[in-house]
N, C-alpha and C positions, 0 to 999 in steps of 0.2 A: 332726431334724427336718431333713425335705428344703425345700434353696433353690428360690426360685419361680424359673421362665425367664422372659427379658425377651426380648421378640418383637419384631423388627421386621416393619411392616406394607410386602412387597415393594413396595406400589403408590404409598402415599403417605410411607412414611420414617418412621412415626410409631414410635417406643419406648412398648413400653408389655407389662405382666404376659401371660401367654400366657392369650389367649381364642379366641374360635370367629368373632369379628367385629369389625372395627376398630374401635377407639373413635373416631377420627378422620375417617375416609373412610366407613366402614360397611361396608366391603368383604368378603365374608363369605370366609374364610382357609380353607377347606379347598379342594380341588382345583378344582371344579367352579367354586366361585363365582372363583378367581384367572383358570381359563381364561375367564371372562364378562369380569372386567375387563381381560385381556390382551387380547380381541379390542374393546373399547371403544378401546385405546391409538393415537392417531396426531399426525399434526405438527400439527395447531392446537391453540392454546392462548388462554384469555380470562384477562386480568388479575387475580388474585383473592389480595386480601392477606391473608385468611384461609388459603386452602390452596395458598399460592405453593410447595410442593415436588410437586403434584399431576403427574401425566404428563401430555403433550397429548393430546387426542382426535382421533377420525375426525371426517370432514365432516358423516358424517350425525348424528353426536353434536351437534355446532357448531350445523348450521343447524334443528336440532330445538330447540336453546334460544334462539336466534333468535326461530323461530316462537312460541314459548310466553313471549316474553319476558322469558327469563331476565337479558338483557343488552339495552343500548341503543342508538341510535347514535351517541352520545359514549362508549362504554365502549371500552377497549384491547383489541385483536387481533393476534394475527400467526399466520403459517403459509404456506403453499406461494407464495399471490398478492401475498404483502407480504417474501420471502428471507428470513424468521423474524425482520422487524424490525416492532417495536410501531407497530400503524398504528391509527388513529380507525376505526369500524367502520363508517361511514358511507362509507370511502374504499376495502375491502377489496374487492378483485375474489371473486365467489361468495358475499359473504353480505351485500354492499351493498343488493341488491336484494329481501333476505328482509326486511329492516326498512327498504323501501319508498324507496331511493334508490340513482340508479343512480350505481355508482364511481367512473365518470368524468365525467359533466356536473352531477351533483346534482339530477338532476329528480326530480321524485316520480314514483314508478312502483309498479303492485299486484305484491306478492309474487310471484304463481304468472308474472311476464311475464318472456319467453325472450330479449327485448329490448329495448332502451333506444327507447322512441318519437320520441325526441328527437336523439339521436346515432346509433341504430343499433347500439350496443354491444353486442355477445350477452352473455347471464347464464349461465355453464355452470360446472358443478360438477366439483368437485376432492376423486375417492375416492380416489387412490393415499395408501395407508397410510405407504411408504417413501419417499417423495417430501416433500424439504423446502424444494424450490423455490431451493436456492441456486444462485447463479452459479458454473457451472463454469471460467471463462474466471481470464487469471492478475489481481491488483490491476494498475490504472493504476500506473504508477511517477512520473505526476504532474510538474510543475513547479520545478526546486528553481531559487532565485536564490541567487548567490554560487555560491564554491567549496566543495564539500566536503572534509573534512579525510581523508578515505578516499581520493582521487584519487592515479592512481599517475604516473608521472613523465609518461609518456606522453601522459594526458589533461590534466597540469595544461600540457604545451607546445603542446597543441591548444584548449584554453580562450580565449574573445575578451578581449583586453586593450587598452588605449588604447598605441599604439607611442610609441617617445621620439622627442621632436625635440628639434633644435637652438634653443637662445634665439635670436631675432629680435635682430640689431642696432640699437641707436638709429640715429636720422637724425644723420647727418653722420659716423659713425664708419667710418674706412676697411677696406678688407679687405683683410688680408694674409697671406700664407701662414703668419704666426706664432699669429696671434689669431682666425682663424676655427674654432679646435675647441678644445674644453675650457677649463680654467682654465690659470693660469701653471706650476703645479705640472705638468699634462701633459703642456703644451707643451715643459716641462724635460725630463723623462724620455723623451720623443720625441725630442727633438735627441741625448740622449745615446746613444740607440738605432740613430739614424742612422750617429752618429759610430763606434758600434761595428761597424757594418753596412762602412764603409768601411774600418776600419782590419785586419777580417777581410779581405775583399778584397786589401789591401794586402799582407798576408802571406804569402798564399794565391799571388798572383803572385812576390812575393822567393822562399818556398820552390822553387815552380817553375824558377827562371832557377839558384836554388842547385843542384836538384839535376841539370838540365842539366850546368851547369857542372862538376859533379862525374864525369857520367858522361864530358863530354868530357877531362879529366883521368886516368881510370883508360885510356879507349882509348889515348891519347898513353902510357902507361908500359907499356902492352902491346905495343907496335912495336918 
């Protein structure tokens, strides 16, 4: 017994037993039917829960649906004029006027009107099948609050921060060289450092004197 072949409709994606007409979208699955269906594919969509996998349609197709009342002003559409974002039909340029509304100012208009009598916005047709209407520019980086964990050392040093300040001495407190900066531990380390520097200078001078004396003694022995 031969196995029954399973067919995938290339238009709506419905899986079914091999047949000549799709049981879901009713597209004829012969070469002529597929060419006709492909010719109707375009960048416009009407949100349809019953056929969520159907391809987009051409402008002429969705415009004909609007004229025949296949959807209303509150239906959700997307296309080149909405940057492929779902939008209420009454606000979709190119479609809203076919439903009796100006997409810009929401004024009542005739479906055959070429521009809005209130705001003078032109009503155009968008028949390019390959144009999705997407923005080609790079997305905005936006504003980031705080500091990112991905900053390098240079970027961290360039960030704005609150500078460190010395504590304000209390009233009546005398300002001396010992207690003007830092804690007692810091001042103690500072004094030791200064003492080490003085000791180093003394040793340096002593070493120079010793070298001079040794040179003098050598010269006297050579005479």
